[in-house]
C-alpha positions in Angstrom: 9.4 -16.1 -32.5 6.5 -14.4 -30.8 6.8 -13.3 -27.2 3.8 -13.7 -24.9 2.2 -10.4 -23.9 2.4 -9.6 -20.2 -0.8 -8.2 -18.7 -0.7 -5.8 -15.8 -3.8 -5.6 -13.6 -4.8 -2.3 -12.0 -6.0 -2.3 -8.4 -7.4 0.6 -6.4 -5.7 0.9 -3.0 -4.5 3.6 -0.7 -1.5 5.9 -1.1 0.8 6.9 1.8 -1.8 9.4 3.1 -4.7 6.9 2.9 -6.3 8.4 -0.2 -7.5 6.0 -3.0 -5.2 5.6 -6.0 -4.8 3.1 -8.8 -1.8 0.8 -8.4 -0.3 -1.6 -10.9 -0.1 -5.2 -9.7 2.8 -7.6 -10.3 2.4 -11.4 -10.5 3.5 -11.8 -6.8 0.5 -9.9 -5.4 2.5 -6.8 -4.7 2.1 -3.5 -6.5 5.0 -2.3 -8.6 5.7 0.3 -5.9 5.8 -2.5 -3.3 2.4 -2.1 -1.6 0.7 -5.4 -0.6 -2.7 -5.8 -2.2 -5.4 -5.8 0.4 -9.1 -6.1 0.0 -11.5 -3.9 1.7 -12.6 -0.9 -0.4 -16.4 -0.7 -0.3 -18.0 -0.2 -3.6 -16.4 0.9 -6.9 -13.4 3.3 -6.5 -14.3 6.9 -7.1 -10.9 8.2 -8.2 -8.9 8.6 -11.4 -5.7 9.2 -9.5 -2.7 6.9 -10.1 0.2 5.9 -8.0 3.2 7.8 -9.5 5.7 5.2 -8.3 3.7 2.4 -10.0 3.4 4.4 -13.2 7.1 5.1 -13.3 7.9 1.4 -12.7 5.4 0.4 -15.4 7.1 2.8 -17.9 10.4 1.2 -17.1 9.0 -2.3 -17.6 7.4 -1.4 -20.9 10.6 0.3 -22.1 12.7 -2.8 -21.3 10.3 -5.0 -23.4 10.4 -2.9 -26.5 12.6 -4.2 -29.3 
């Protein structure tokens, strides 16, 4: 039996200090760290920084799906 792959979308939003970082979106429109996705960044994001909370949550999700 083949399981369907789960896709995770990246979204560039602000961190707690207002700086742009890449978040991981869940299906419910929230990031894995709990930030609500909001539109409004002008132009393409100019960062390669990632939200550490999202990355840690994504690692946990990926580890739980490994067989």
